[in-house]
C-alpha positions in Angstrom: -0.1 0.1 0.0 2.6 2.5 1.0 4.3 2.8 -2.9 0.7 3.8 -4.0 1.2 7.1 -1.5 2.7 10.2 -2.2 4.8 10.4 1.4 4.4 14.4 1.4 0.8 13.2 2.0 1.7 11.9 6.0 3.5 15.1 6.1 0.6 17.3 5.6 -1.9 15.0 7.5 0.7 15.5 10.7 0.2 19.2 10.1 -3.4 19.3 9.7 -3.8 16.9 12.8 -1.7 19.0 14.9 -2.8 22.4 13.8 -6.4 21.4 13.1 -7.1 23.8 10.4 -5.9 22.9 7.3 -5.1 26.8 6.4 -2.7 26.6 9.1 -1.3 23.7 8.0 -1.2 25.1 4.2 0.7 28.0 5.7 3.4 26.1 7.7 3.9 24.1 4.4 4.1 26.8 2.3 1.2 25.3 -0.1 -2.1 26.3 -0.4 -5.3 25.3 1.7 -6.9 23.8 -1.0 -3.8 21.5 -1.8 -3.9 20.5 1.9 -7.3 19.5 1.3 -6.3 17.9 -2.2 -4.0 15.8 -0.7 -5.9 14.8 2.9 -8.8 13.1 0.7 -6.0 11.4 -1.5 -5.2 9.9 1.1 -8.3 8.9 2.7 -9.1 7.4 -0.5 -6.0 5.2 -0.4 -6.3 4.3 3.1 -10.5 3.6 3.0 -10.6 5.6 5.8 -12.5 9.0 6.8 -9.6 11.0 8.6 -11.1 14.2 10.0 -14.5 15.0 10.9 -15.2 18.2 9.5 -18.1 21.2 11.0 -17.6 24.1 9.2 -14.1 25.4 10.1 -14.1 22.9 12.8 -11.7 19.9 12.3 -11.5 16.9 14.7 -9.8 13.4 14.3 -11.8 10.4 13.6 -10.2 6.9 15.5 -8.8 5.9 12.4 -7.3 9.6 12.2 -6.1 9.5 15.7 -4.1 6.1 15.1 -2.6 7.6 12.5 -1.6 10.5 13.7 0.0 8.9 16.3 2.2 6.8 14.2 2.9 9.0 11.9 3.8 12.0 14.4 6.6 9.2 16.3 7.9 8.6 12.7 8.4 11.8 11.9 9.8 12.4 15.0 12.3 9.5 15.0 13.4 10.5 11.2 14.0 14.4 12.7 15.7 12.6 15.4 18.1 10.6 12.6 18.9 13.4 10.5 20.2 15.4 13.4 24.1 14.3 13.0 23.9 15.5 9.3 22.6 19.3 10.4 24.8 21.8 9.8 26.8 23.2 12.7 25.9 20.0 14.8 28.8 18.1 15.7 29.3 14.2 15.3 27.3 12.2 18.3 29.3 9.8 19.7 28.6 6.4 20.9 29.7 4.6 23.9 28.7 1.2 24.5 28.9 0.1 28.5 26.9 -3.0 30.5 24.1 -2.0 32.7 26.1 -1.9 36.1 28.9 -0.1 35.0 26.4 2.4 33.0 24.4 2.9 36.4 27.1 3.1 39.1 30.2 4.5 37.1 29.9 5.9 33.7 26.4 7.8 34.3 27.9 10.5 36.5 31.0 10.9 34.9 29.1 11.5 31.4 27.0 14.1 33.0 30.5 15.5 34.0 31.8 15.5 30.7 28.7 17.4 29.2 29.0 20.4 31.6 33.1 20.4 30.7 31.9 20.1 26.6 28.0 21.2 26.3 28.8 21.2 22.1 29.8 17.7 22.8 26.5 15.1 22.0 26.6 11.2 23.8 24.7 8.3 23.3 24.6 5.9 25.5 24.1 2.0 24.7 23.2 0.2 28.0 23.6 -3.7 27.1 24.6 -6.9 28.8 25.0 -8.8 25.1 28.5 -8.8 24.4 28.1 -8.7 20.7 26.8 -5.9 20.9 29.1 -4.0 23.4 31.7 -5.1 21.1 30.0 -3.8 17.7 32.2 -1.7 15.6 29.1 0.5 15.2 30.3 1.8 18.7 32.9 5.0 19.0 33.8 3.7 22.1 33.0 0.6 24.7 33.6 -0.3 28.2 34.0 -4.1 28.5 34.9 -7.0 31.6 37.3 -8.4 30.3 41.2 -9.2 31.4 42.3 -7.0 29.0 42.8 -8.6 25.4 40.0 -7.6 22.2 40.7 -8.4 18.7 39.3 -5.1 17.6 39.6 -3.0 20.2 42.8 -1.3 21.8 41.6 -1.8 25.6 43.1 0.6 28.7 42.2 -0.7 32.3 39.7 1.8 34.2 39.2 -0.6 37.1 40.4 -4.4 38.9 37.5 -6.4 39.5 38.1 -6.5 43.6 35.0 -8.6 45.5 34.2 -8.1 49.0 30.7 -8.0 51.1 28.8 -4.4 51.4 25.9 -3.6 53.6 24.4 -0.5 54.8 25.7 0.9 58.1 21.8 0.8 59.5 21.8 -3.4 58.4 24.8 -3.9 61.1 24.1 -1.0 63.8 20.5 -2.5 63.7 22.4 -6.6 64.4 24.9 -5.1 66.7 27.2 -6.1 64.4 30.9 -5.1 63.7 31.7 -5.0 59.8 35.8 -5.6 60.7 34.7 -8.0 62.8 32.8 -10.5 60.8 34.1 -13.3 59.6 33.3 -15.5 56.6 31.3 -17.9 58.3 30.0 -15.2 60.4 28.7 -13.6 56.9 27.2 -16.9 55.5 24.9 -16.9 58.4 23.4 -13.3 57.5 20.9 -12.3 54.6 23.3 -12.5 51.6 21.8 -10.8 48.5 22.7 -12.5 45.4 22.3 -12.0 41.7 22.4 -14.0 38.6 25.9 -13.9 36.9 25.5 -12.6 33.2 28.2 -15.1 32.1 30.5 -18.2 33.3 33.2 -15.4 34.4 31.0 -13.4 36.7 31.3 -14.4 40.5 28.5 -14.2 43.1 28.3 -15.5 46.6 28.9 -19.5 45.7 32.4 -18.5 43.6 33.4 -16.0 46.4 33.5 -18.5 49.2 35.2 -20.6 46.9 38.0 -18.2 46.1 38.6 -17.5 49.6 39.7 -21.3 50.9 35.8 -22.4 50.6 35.2 -22.1 54.9 31.6 -23.2 54.5 32.8 -26.5 53.3 30.7 -26.0 50.3 27.3 -25.9 52.6 26.6 -22.6 51.5 23.0 -21.2 52.6 20.5 -19.9 49.8 20.5 -16.2 49.5 17.3 -14.9 51.0 17.4 -12.5 47.9 18.6 -13.3 44.5 17.9 -10.6 41.5 18.6 -10.7 37.8 20.9 -8.0 38.2 23.9 -6.7 39.8 22.4 -3.1 40.1 19.3 -4.5 41.9 21.4 -6.2 44.2 23.8 -3.6 45.3 20.5 -1.2 45.5 18.9 -3.6 47.8 22.4 -3.4 49.8 21.9 0.5 50.4 18.0 -0.5 51.5 19.7 -1.9 54.0 17.6 -5.9 53.1 21.2 -7.6 53.7 24.8 -8.3 52.4 25.7 -8.2 48.6 28.7 -8.6 47.1 30.6 -5.2 46.2 33.0 -4.5 43.1 34.9 -1.9 44.9 35.7 0.5 41.7 32.1 0.6 40.8 31.1 1.6 44.9 33.6 3.6 45.7 31.3 6.9 45.7 29.1 4.6 48.1 31.8 3.4 49.9 32.9 7.0 50.6 30.2 8.9 51.3 29.5 6.2 53.7 25.6 4.6 52.4 27.9 1.1 52.2 30.6 -0.7 54.4 33.2 -2.9 53.4 32.5 -6.4 56.1 35.3 -8.8 56.7 39.1 -8.7 55.5 38.3 -11.5 52.7 39.1 -9.6 49.0 39.4 -11.6 46.0 40.2 -10.5 42.4 38.6 -12.2 40.0 41.7 -11.2 37.1 39.2 -9.7 35.4 38.3 -5.7 35.1 36.6 -2.8 33.3 38.4 -1.8 30.4 37.8 1.3 28.2 38.0 0.6 24.2 38.9 2.2 21.0 38.9 0.6 17.7 42.0 -1.0 16.8 41.6 -0.6 12.9 39.9 2.9 12.6 40.9 7.1 13.7 38.4 8.6 16.6 37.2 12.0 15.6 38.6 14.9 18.3 35.4 14.2 20.3 35.5 10.9 20.9 39.1 11.2 21.8 38.4 13.9 24.3 35.6 11.4 26.0 38.5 8.9 25.9 40.8 11.0 28.0 38.0 12.2 29.9 37.2 9.1 31.0 40.9 7.6 32.0 41.3 10.8 34.2 42.3 9.5 37.7 42.0 5.7 36.6 44.1 3.1 37.2 43.8 -0.8 36.7 
């Protein structure tokens, strides 16, 4: 059907539906009121549906017209947004991809800070836990969970993954617990908050206890709460619902503010970390280089 309908008819319909007046729609599009009427009539004939009810000078959308208007408006807005990078005087939009956990806990605030420092540069953040989407060469920059090697991306370390049990001060205070005095066996007897492992390299409580020498002899109690994402586990710990595993680099700000407390003296380094990636086989734009340098400020592996 679409090949039989002039695409201009949809622009005319959109203008008429927004203005609810054919004359005003015509002035917006620099065509006559009669031309608007002809195009609307042609569109109605192609669709076999009445789009407007007409009562003198007053217009109203029919139910069919309202449904079409919602779809046409959304389509035109999407097209307008897609054309934004081609406007004269607008810079390139930098695309950066990262997992949900680092986007929420670390990257988001840094992108806001970058926006304040460089307000003329636009950044689009793709948040995904699908590795093929993270490593897609459609992105300008990526942040991935890795050991530091990738065939298509030059990786620079942002932070090592060091995992430690964490809880809110309120959770500990209401139970009279001393965070530093708690042993691994003590921790296992409290309200554990766990999360689903997104891949085989992630460490949850079962792997964590195993890495510190398996003090429970493999008898890990079932977590009181288990979430589908790491972010939700951290948020539950912030609410005082129990003890979660914290990746120190990701939750550094919560530890510094006192919203979360590290528990016990056992730490596990997974051998993985979070790395900032730049394309190996193509050059970055000056704007992307600027963001790359900004994100590396003060970061250590």
